[in-house]
N, C-alpha and C positions, 0 to 999 in steps of 0.2 A: 440458453439465455441469449436473446438478441440484443443488439445495440440499444442502449438506453433503457433496458428492462432490469427490473429487480426481482431477485428470487430469494426467499427467505427459507432457511432450513431450521425446522423447529424440532426439539426433542429434549428428553430429560438430560440432566447432568451425566455425563459419562456414556451417552448413546453413540458417540462418534462424529459429532458435527465438526469438531476441530480437526480430527483425523481425516475426514472426507476433504475438507478444504486443503489441508497440507498435502494429501495424495494428489489432489487435482493440479497442483502447481509443481509436483515432483519433489516435495520436500520429504515425503515418506512413501515407502514401498506400500503397494496395494495389490490385492488379488482382484481379478476381473479386468475389465476394459475401461480405460478412460480415453475418450476420443475428443479431440479439440480440433475444430475446423476440418474434420475428415482425416486427421492423423492420430493414430493410437500412440498414446504417450510411451508405453512400454517398448514399442517397436520402432520408435524414432530414433535416428542417429543423435549422437551427443550434440552436434551443431543445431539440429532441428529442435531438440529439447531446450537448448539455450535460447533460441529465437522465440519459442513458445513462452519460456519463463519471463522474458522481457515484456511480453504482452499481457501477462497475468501477474498481478501483484497481490499480496495479502497484508492486511492490517491486523496485528494481534490484539488480543483482549486487553492486556495490561500495558497502559501507556508508561508506567514507571519502569517496568522491566524490559520493554521492547527497544530502548534507545541505549546505546553505549554511553556510560557516564564519562568515558575517556575522550570522547570526540566532540568537538563543537557542532552545533546544529547544522551549519552549512556543509561540513564533512559528512555528516550522517545522511543528509538528503542527497548529496552528490555521489555517495558511494556507488549506487547502482549505475550512474552515468559513467563512472570510471571503468566499470566492468563491460557494460553493454554498449557504451558509445565512447571508446577511448580516444577517438579523434577530436572529440569535443573538449577543448581546453581553453584556459585563459578567459578572456572576456566573454565568449559565448557560454562556457561552463557557468561562470559566475551569474550571468544574466539569466540562464535557465533556473538556477537555484533561487535567485531573488524573485524571479517571476512566479514560481510556484509558491513561495512564501506569501506573496501577495494574493495568489489565487485561494490560499486557505485562511485568508484574512489575518495574516500575521505581518508585523513590520519587517521587511527585508534586512533591516539593521541588526536583527537578533542572530544572524548567521554565525557570528563569532562567539556566541554565548553557549553555555553547556545545559544539558537536559535538566539538571537539579535546580536551575534557576527558574523553572516554569511550573505552572499549575498543571493538574491532570488533563483539563481540557485543552491547554496549549500544547502539552505533550502529544496528545492524541492528533492534533492538527499537524504537528511536526511529522508524526508517523504517517499520516495521510499524504503529506507533502512528498515524504520519502517514496511512497508507492506511486504517486501521480507524476512525479518528475520523469519517469520512463514513458509517459503517455500510453499507459496500457489500454487494452480493450476491455479487460475485466479486472475489477478489484474485489477480492473476497475480504469481508470483514468478519472477524471473530468476536462477536459481542462488543462492538465498538464503544458503547455507551455504558456497559456494566459498571465501570469503576468511577462514574461521574455522577454528580448531583442532577436533580430533575431539571433545573434551569439550563445547566450546560448540555445536557442530553438533548433538550429541544433545539438549542442553538446549533449543535453539532449535526442533528438530523437535517435541519434546514440547510446547512452548509453542504452536506453530502448531496442532497436533491439538487442544489445549485450546480455543483460540480458535475454531477451525473449528466445533467442537461447540457452544460457547457461543453464537456468533452465527449458526449455520447458514449458513456461507459456503461457496459452491462453489469 
């Protein structure tokens, strides 16, 4: 998949689509070779795998189960920054989280609120913000609209197209 391209994986329930996505970003062991930018995932050093993980993010199917109910939205979105960009703190950290919330068309002032306070579509936008905050090259979506009604699905697809173009994400 090249920058700015979209690839869809289609298959029956239980055929391995989610497993493939999880294996591609190193969340699940897999047989065979997974090569990213010329580096085989299983042969990469832990440091190289960590760097690859930052460039690849996943948004899970269930916007209700994907977000920790114990953390405010700002902490959920910033969690990856704390791990992959530990030098980003204070004002810069807050600005990045707030900027990503704007990018997914949510009011940045919601950062202190908790996931249960939001609709499914809003939760999915929060999950997208969590993936996008690390400025990945690839985002894998595991049926991102399946738990949403038709109107919200259309709006979310339009947002994803806009984000893909803006960030040149594959």
